[in-house]
LUMVO-73065 format. One record per residue (C-alpha): residue number from 1; y, x, z. Coordinates in Angstrom, 3 decimals, decimal comma, padded with zeros to 6 digits. Layout:
# residues N
   num          y          x          z
   NUM          Y          X          Z
...
***
This chain:
# residues 315
   num          y          x          z
     1    119,070    096,413    118,359
     2    116,539    094,280    120,223
     3    115,167    095,310    123,611
     4    111,728    093,949    124,458
     5    110,515    093,861    128,071
     6    106,924    094,650    129,151
     7    105,824    095,693    125,664
     8    102,104    096,335    125,151
     9    101,678    099,648    123,355
    10    098,056    099,732    122,173
    11    098,820    098,309    118,720
    12    101,420    101,045    118,151
    13    098,988    103,963    118,467
    14    096,156    105,235    116,283
    15    093,981    105,392    119,393
    16    094,447    101,632    119,921
    17    094,958    102,497    123,573
    18    098,136    101,869    125,538
    19    099,574    100,340    128,649
    20    102,904    098,582    128,999
    21    106,428    099,925    128,673
    22    109,189    098,481    130,828
    23    111,293    098,299    127,658
    24    110,708    098,838    123,967
    25    113,274    099,251    121,215
    26    112,952    099,968    117,510
    27    115,645    102,167    115,924
    28    116,102    101,410    112,216
    29    119,505    102,978    111,555
    30    122,270    105,022    113,146
    31    124,033    101,927    114,530
    32    120,865    101,012    116,435
    33    120,777    104,558    117,805
    34    124,385    104,386    119,025
    35    123,842    100,939    120,549
    36    120,782    102,227    122,385
    37    122,643    105,306    123,614
    38    125,404    103,120    125,094
    39    122,798    100,881    126,744
    40    120,914    103,858    128,145
    41    124,096    105,362    129,633
    42    124,266    102,337    131,916
    43    120,548    102,049    132,723
    44    119,601    105,766    132,951
    45    115,967    104,918    132,229
    46    113,386    107,562    131,219
    47    112,647    107,475    127,495
    48    109,757    108,327    125,228
    49    110,363    108,615    121,477
    50    107,485    107,177    119,451
    51    106,939    108,090    115,818
    52    103,795    107,073    113,982
    53    101,732    106,955    117,188
    54    099,143    109,239    115,613
    55    098,862    112,021    118,192
    56    099,453    110,340    121,543
    57    097,502    108,959    124,463
    58    099,795    106,613    126,353
    59    099,362    104,681    129,577
    60    101,953    102,561    131,372
    61    105,497    103,888    130,941
    62    108,222    103,213    133,478
    63    111,107    103,443    131,086
    64    111,964    102,793    127,439
    65    109,675    103,517    124,507
    66    111,900    104,148    121,487
    67    110,207    103,541    118,133
    68    111,740    105,682    115,392
    69    111,860    103,607    112,200
    70    114,755    105,292    110,371
    71    113,499    105,544    106,788
    72    115,525    107,048    103,998
    73    114,819    109,700    101,356
    74    117,565    111,242    099,255
    75    117,445    114,109    096,788
    76    120,449    116,387    097,380
    77    119,709    118,606    094,387
    78    116,629    119,692    092,476
    79    113,989    120,734    094,983
    80    116,127    119,831    098,022
    81    115,363    116,544    099,771
    82    116,978    114,970    102,834
    83    114,464    112,727    104,555
    84    114,817    110,532    107,646
    85    112,529    111,164    110,580
    86    110,802    107,768    110,488
    87    109,468    108,281    106,956
    88    105,698    108,639    106,745
    89    104,483    112,076    105,671
    90    102,220    110,333    103,151
    91    105,219    108,616    101,500
    92    107,119    111,894    101,295
    93    104,053    113,596    099,822
    94    103,709    110,943    097,116
    95    107,375    111,339    096,178
    96    107,188    115,131    095,929
    97    104,071    114,976    093,776
    98    105,719    112,514    091,395
    99    108,646    114,904    091,052
   100    106,390    117,910    090,493
   101    107,564    119,539    093,740
   102    105,138    121,980    095,338
   103    104,879    122,636    099,080
   104    103,402    119,579    100,824
   105    100,143    118,927    098,970
   106    098,157    120,502    101,840
   107    099,149    117,397    103,857
   108    096,977    114,994    101,866
   109    095,674    112,427    104,357
   110    097,901    113,693    107,179
   111    099,000    110,744    109,328
   112    102,297    110,352    111,139
   113    106,009    110,626    110,437
   114    108,318    113,410    109,333
   115    109,936    113,477    112,770
   116    106,552    113,908    114,403
   117    105,660    116,687    111,957
   118    108,813    118,573    112,965
   119    108,468    117,950    116,677
   120    104,802    118,945    116,748
   121    105,040    121,900    114,359
   122    102,368    120,304    112,190
   123    100,169    122,294    109,869
   124    096,652    122,331    108,395
   125    094,618    123,882    105,573
   126    096,903    126,920    105,710
   127    100,061    124,843    105,161
   128    102,889    124,548    107,701
   129    105,572    121,840    107,691
   130    108,054    124,281    109,216
   131    107,948    126,362    106,014
   132    109,759    123,531    104,186
   133    112,527    123,028    106,736
   134    116,089    124,177    106,062
   135    117,766    122,214    108,851
   136    117,248    119,311    111,242
   137    119,858    116,738    112,291
   138    119,404    115,370    115,811
   139    121,198    113,214    118,398
   140    121,315    113,985    122,108
   141    120,421    110,816    124,011
   142    121,909    112,184    127,240
   143    125,436    113,105    126,130
   144    125,835    111,622    122,631
   145    126,126    114,992    120,872
   146    125,199    115,154    117,187
   147    123,940    118,545    116,069
   148    122,531    120,185    112,955
   149    119,852    122,717    113,861
   150    119,198    125,522    111,405
   151    115,542    126,392    110,969
   152    115,783    129,363    113,314
   153    117,250    127,101    116,007
   154    114,203    124,828    115,909
   155    112,012    127,486    117,567
   156    108,948    126,541    115,577
   157    105,765    127,970    117,004
   158    102,079    127,147    116,823
   159    102,007    123,331    117,029
   160    105,271    123,433    118,910
   161    109,053    123,338    118,483
   162    112,353    123,172    120,342
   163    112,193    119,358    120,139
   164    108,827    119,139    121,850
   165    110,252    120,963    124,857
   166    113,638    119,185    124,769
   167    112,829    115,486    124,656
   168    116,440    114,318    124,984
   169    116,988    115,108    121,283
   170    116,258    112,270    118,842
   171    115,479    113,717    115,398
   172    117,419    111,767    112,770
   173    116,655    113,622    109,553
   174    115,714    116,943    108,013
   175    116,556    118,821    104,826
   176    113,508    120,265    103,083
   177    113,147    122,759    100,247
   178    110,379    122,585    097,632
   179    109,332    124,699    094,655
   180    109,922    122,803    091,422
   181    108,388    122,283    087,964
   182    104,741    122,075    088,993
   183    102,070    119,993    087,273
   184    101,811    116,566    088,928
   185    098,110    116,185    088,211
   186    097,299    119,540    089,770
   187    099,335    118,725    092,879
   188    097,666    115,316    093,147
   189    094,230    116,917    092,799
   190    094,919    119,263    095,718
   191    096,177    116,402    097,894
   192    093,157    114,240    097,009
   193    090,823    117,104    097,922
   194    092,392    117,233    101,381
   195    092,086    113,463    101,749
   196    088,410    113,625    100,780
   197    087,797    116,482    103,218
   198    089,253    114,407    106,048
   199    087,039    111,457    105,130
   200    083,948    113,658    105,171
   201    084,727    115,856    108,197
   202    086,954    113,755    110,461
   203    085,901    110,553    112,284
   204    088,590    108,391    110,706
   205    086,264    105,391    110,859
   206    087,147    105,157    114,571
   207    090,535    105,001    116,298
   208    091,529    108,528    117,338
   209    094,535    110,774    117,938
   210    093,529    113,695    115,744
   211    092,654    117,097    117,178
   212    092,820    116,882    120,969
   213    093,179    120,622    121,656
   214    094,979    123,483    119,967
   215    092,712    126,183    118,573
   216    092,624    129,190    120,880
   217    094,416    132,416    119,863
   218    091,815    135,135    119,349
   219    094,009    137,795    120,943
   220    094,107    135,862    124,238
   221    090,341    135,380    124,469
   222    088,203    137,312    126,963
   223    086,414    140,233    125,320
   224    082,978    138,632    125,665
   225    084,104    135,462    123,896
   226    086,012    137,414    121,273
   227    082,909    139,441    120,385
   228    080,766    136,282    120,283
   229    082,946    134,353    117,839
   230    083,406    137,389    115,608
   231    079,635    137,903    115,525
   232    079,152    134,198    114,684
   233    081,850    134,440    111,968
   234    083,806    131,581    113,525
   235    087,315    133,059    113,534
   236    089,794    131,215    111,295
   237    093,445    131,647    110,360
   238    095,562    128,747    111,593
   239    097,914    130,463    110,527
   240    096,965    133,447    112,743
   241    093,448    134,348    113,986
   242    092,163    131,576    116,257
   243    088,909    130,379    117,749
   244    088,138    126,794    116,651
   245    087,938    124,703    119,797
   246    085,534    122,340    117,998
   247    083,020    125,203    117,801
   248    083,311    125,940    121,530
   249    082,975    122,271    122,484
   250    079,790    122,065    120,399
   251    078,446    125,320    121,883
   252    079,077    123,892    125,353
   253    076,801    120,943    124,530
   254    079,557    118,341    124,729
   255    079,304    116,865    121,229
   256    078,615    113,135    121,648
   257    079,521    113,165    125,353
   258    080,773    109,740    126,367
   259    082,807    108,295    129,217
   260    083,161    104,536    128,949
   261    083,990    103,805    125,327
   262    085,577    107,215    124,726
   263    083,320    109,716    122,994
   264    083,543    113,294    121,734
   265    082,897    112,802    118,042
   266    079,570    113,852    116,526
   267    081,402    114,467    113,256
   268    084,151    116,744    114,640
   269    083,970    117,718    118,288
   270    087,714    118,353    118,709
   271    088,193    114,612    118,162
   272    087,737    111,967    120,823
   273    087,111    108,524    119,372
   274    087,584    105,028    120,738
   275    084,246    103,331    120,111
   276    085,598    099,897    120,978
   277    087,378    099,356    124,280
   278    088,134    102,844    125,558
   279    090,815    103,029    128,239
   280    093,436    105,655    128,956
   281    091,341    106,772    131,944
   282    088,178    107,137    129,808
   283    089,907    109,492    127,361
   284    091,835    111,360    130,040
   285    088,679    112,044    132,055
   286    086,867    113,246    128,931
   287    089,721    115,670    128,187
   288    089,542    117,002    131,735
   289    085,763    117,404    131,422
   290    086,167    119,509    128,267
   291    088,800    121,724    129,913
   292    086,627    122,304    132,992
   293    083,478    122,966    130,938
   294    085,164    125,498    128,624
   295    086,719    127,230    131,602
   296    083,316    127,546    133,299
   297    081,425    128,612    130,173
   298    083,956    130,691    128,212
   299    086,676    131,520    130,787
   300    089,434    129,823    128,806
   301    091,442    126,660    129,351
   302    092,276    125,012    126,005
   303    095,788    123,674    125,553
   304    096,070    119,975    124,778
   305    097,685    119,322    121,390
   306    098,238    115,571    121,667
   307    100,956    114,095    123,862
   308    099,738    112,421    127,058
   309    102,113    109,888    128,610
   310    101,297    108,374    132,009
   311    102,896    107,371    135,293
   312    099,568    107,310    137,153
   313    097,968    110,656    136,362
   314    099,087    114,233    136,913
   315    098,298    116,689    134,105
***
């Protein structure tokens, strides 16, 4: 285990934005994790666990950024795979397709790690990562407890989980269940279709953190807004009826809005892109502008989906 002081974080995020962390450590195996736990017991520093860096906006961090790089995949039995949390979702997807396992092909082009997919309750195109989970193994960085969480203990909800609310738990691995004996070519075709969709509809040509806001539950919307989106045929299942926040941002006239080098994407308005040298403050202020505008125009406050880490700003 190597601790690095004053680590710049911009290169570790998809946004290419980041301040400095007091300390940075990369965890590659369980020994590293134990060594870090013993070190942390003495220092009592705040921690932030970093996966693939795909859905975060991070500023300076007065504590330790812990990079999860535990990568191991093992087939327990046919259709049952134990996968470490630092494995990329794309690598897991490729493995399952080669084995003819069905259940993850909706994630074609999905960035990030398995641990991040669990923590964030990831899903898209009607697929949900939580549907694959049998159990999750995690380590408590405050008291050293190792625990196996059954699926029902993970409290998966819409883009949420127990682990997102309880940041002291470091996800080590998960056991996933897949349907077997599917045609590899058909699975690959579905995954490639999702990859192509992302290329066409998402601004992946620019650094970004994915969808900034969660789609808004239809049942929570004011009656006026509910009637409007139904009339416009804009309600989607995700996996329950929601109002696409991208549609509301566009309707509010914010598509293309720019603060510094941060811009609401013309291609997909629930994305904010880094045109070149966007700062944490640029993106943060743009997020706040969207929230205020949607509150004024539609009487809702959208919930931020990405993780925002900062010592300077209150949010």
